[in-house]
C-alpha positions in Angstrom: 0.0 0.0 0.1 1.6 3.2 -1.1 2.0 6.2 1.5 -0.6 8.8 1.2 0.7 11.9 -0.2 1.3 15.1 2.2 0.4 18.4 1.4 4.1 19.3 0.6 4.0 16.7 -2.1 0.5 18.1 -3.6 2.0 21.6 -3.7 5.1 20.2 -5.3 3.2 18.4 -7.9 0.8 21.4 -8.7 4.2 23.5 -9.2 5.5 21.2 -11.5 2.3 21.1 -13.6 2.7 25.1 -13.8 6.5 24.6 -14.8 5.6 25.3 -18.6 4.0 28.7 -17.7 7.1 29.5 -15.5 9.5 28.8 -18.4 7.5 31.2 -20.4 7.2 33.8 -18.3 10.9 33.8 -17.8 11.5 34.9 -21.5 12.7 38.2 -22.0 9.7 40.4 -23.5 9.8 42.5 -26.4 10.4 46.2 -26.1 8.4 49.1 -27.2 8.8 50.2 -30.8 7.2 53.6 -31.8 7.6 53.8 -35.5 5.7 57.1 -35.4 6.7 61.1 -36.1 5.4 62.5 -32.7 5.9 66.0 -34.3 3.2 65.3 -36.7 0.5 63.9 -34.5 -2.2 66.1 -32.8 -2.9 66.2 -29.3 -5.6 63.7 -29.6 -3.2 61.2 -31.3 -0.5 61.8 -29.0 -3.0 61.0 -26.2 -4.1 57.6 -27.7 -0.8 56.8 -28.9 0.6 56.8 -25.3 -2.5 55.5 -23.9 -2.1 52.3 -26.1 1.6 52.3 -24.7 0.7 52.2 -21.5 -1.4 49.5 -21.8 0.8 47.4 -23.8 3.3 47.9 -21.3 1.6 45.7 -19.1 -0.3 43.5 -21.7 1.4 41.9 -23.0 4.7 43.1 -22.3 4.8 43.6 -18.7 5.2 40.1 -17.3 6.9 41.1 -14.2 3.9 43.7 -13.4 1.0 41.4 -14.7 2.7 38.6 -12.0 2.8 41.4 -9.5 -1.2 42.6 -10.0 -2.1 38.7 -9.8 -0.2 38.3 -6.7 -2.2 41.0 -5.2 -5.8 39.8 -6.5 -5.4 36.4 -5.3 -4.9 36.6 -1.3 -8.4 38.8 -1.3 -10.0 37.8 -4.6 -12.9 40.6 -4.2 -13.0 43.3 -6.5 -13.2 46.3 -3.9 -9.9 45.6 -2.0 -7.6 44.8 -5.1 -8.8 47.9 -7.0 -8.0 50.0 -3.9 -4.6 48.5 -3.9 -3.9 48.8 -7.6 -5.1 52.4 -7.2 -2.6 52.8 -4.4 0.1 51.3 -6.9 -1.0 53.7 -9.5 -1.0 56.8 -7.5 2.6 55.7 -6.3 4.3 54.7 -9.7 2.6 57.8 -11.4 4.5 59.7 -8.9 8.1 58.4 -9.4 7.5 58.0 -13.3 6.7 61.7 -13.5 10.0 62.6 -11.2 12.4 60.7 -13.6 10.3 61.8 -16.7 11.3 65.7 -15.7 14.7 64.7 -14.9 14.3 65.1 -11.0 15.6 61.8 -10.1 17.8 59.3 -12.0 17.5 55.6 -10.5 19.8 53.0 -12.3 18.0 50.4 -13.6 20.6 47.9 -12.2 19.1 48.4 -9.0 15.4 49.2 -9.6 14.9 46.0 -11.9 16.1 43.4 -9.0 13.8 45.5 -6.6 10.7 45.1 -8.8 11.7 41.2 -8.9 11.9 41.0 -5.3 8.6 42.9 -4.7 6.8 40.2 -6.8 8.7 37.5 -4.6 7.7 39.2 -1.2 3.9 39.6 -2.1 4.0 35.8 -3.2 5.5 34.4 0.0 3.1 37.1 2.0 0.2 35.2 0.3 1.5 32.0 1.2 2.2 32.5 4.8 -0.8 34.6 5.5 -4.8 33.9 5.5 -6.3 37.2 5.5 -5.5 40.7 3.6 -3.7 42.9 6.3 -4.7 46.5 6.3 -0.7 47.6 6.0 -0.4 46.0 2.8 -1.6 49.2 1.1 1.3 50.8 2.2 3.5 48.1 1.2 2.0 48.3 -2.5 2.5 52.0 -2.5 6.2 51.7 -1.7 6.4 49.2 -4.3 4.5 51.1 -6.6 7.1 54.1 -6.3 9.7 51.3 -7.4 7.7 50.2 -10.5 7.5 53.7 -11.5 11.2 54.0 -11.7 11.0 50.8 -13.8 8.4 52.1 -16.2 10.5 55.1 -16.8 13.2 53.2 -18.2 10.9 52.0 -20.8 9.4 55.6 -21.5 12.6 57.3 -21.6 13.7 55.0 -24.5 10.5 56.0 -26.5 10.7 59.6 -25.2 7.7 62.0 -25.0 6.5 64.7 -27.4 7.7 68.2 -26.7 4.3 69.9 -27.8 2.2 67.8 -25.0 4.7 66.2 -22.8 2.8 66.3 -19.6 -0.5 65.1 -21.6 1.4 62.2 -22.8 2.7 61.2 -19.5 -0.5 61.2 -18.2 -2.1 59.3 -21.0 0.8 56.8 -20.7 -0.4 56.2 -16.8 -4.1 55.9 -17.8 -3.0 53.2 -20.2 -0.9 51.4 -17.3 -3.6 51.6 -15.0 -6.4 50.1 -17.8 -3.8 47.2 -18.1 -3.8 46.4 -14.5 -7.5 46.7 -14.5 -7.7 44.4 -17.6 -5.6 41.8 -15.5 -7.9 42.4 -12.3 -10.8 41.7 -14.3 -9.6 38.6 -16.2 -8.6 36.8 -12.9 -11.9 37.6 -11.1 -13.6 36.1 -14.3 -11.4 33.0 -14.4 -11.0 32.6 -10.5 -12.6 34.9 -8.1 -16.3 35.2 -9.6 -16.7 31.4 -8.7 -13.9 30.1 -6.4 -13.2 32.9 -3.8 -15.5 31.6 -1.4 -14.7 27.8 -1.7 -13.2 26.4 1.3 -10.2 25.1 -0.8 -9.3 28.4 -2.4 -6.2 29.0 -0.2 -4.9 25.3 -0.8 -5.9 25.1 -4.3 -5.5 28.3 -5.9 -3.6 30.8 -3.4 -0.6 28.7 -2.4 -0.1 27.0 -5.8 -0.2 30.2 -7.8 1.7 32.2 -5.2 4.6 29.4 -5.2 5.1 29.6 -9.3 4.9 33.6 -9.3 7.6 33.2 -6.1 9.6 30.8 -8.3 9.5 33.3 -11.5 10.3 36.2 -9.3 13.3 34.3 -7.5 14.7 33.6 -10.9 14.2 37.1 -12.3 15.9 38.4 -9.0 19.0 36.3 -9.5 19.2 37.0 -13.5 18.8 40.9 -12.9 21.6 40.8 -10.1 24.1 38.8 -11.7 23.3 38.4 -15.4 22.2 41.7 -16.3 
């Protein structure tokens, strides 16, 4: 008679089953490409251009930011708490993104990118070890948002901002990022939260395995960004 599989063995099996996703997410994302002469665009066209750039910076290019948002969502899968966290995150990254684009701060990507990976790892670990959403997570998310905003700045700096509507394009990029985050949240709600959030097995079968996979990806990114970039 074979011994009964323990929780750790079951967790390991679920994590291994997700390895194809793990390998996919560890591949580098494509860079933004802007094949447009911004000087010839109207303000409305500039708004839509940078709105799309902000959205695509999350979906499909922002694997790390997607995993961060998913990590925020799965612990407390109701929409209101996660939207509050997403709002705090957006306010924070808007601050540092604006400061960086106006040249008031110049954070080195060699420092920022590993911290972004560590922020994802932190939230994933917290999801595993806690059973409820703590009030102080909003402060943690705000702090991580400040760091992520610096990461957004590195991508946006390569594209540049049009001189004729510098502030407007910065705002529209942030709006696009926020729409991308909301899209991730709504997809998580439709696929999981809507029907599984109140199940007794939700923590064991959803939160823990997903957080393990996300944590492994984040740990890989941390090592890669510290030692190989």
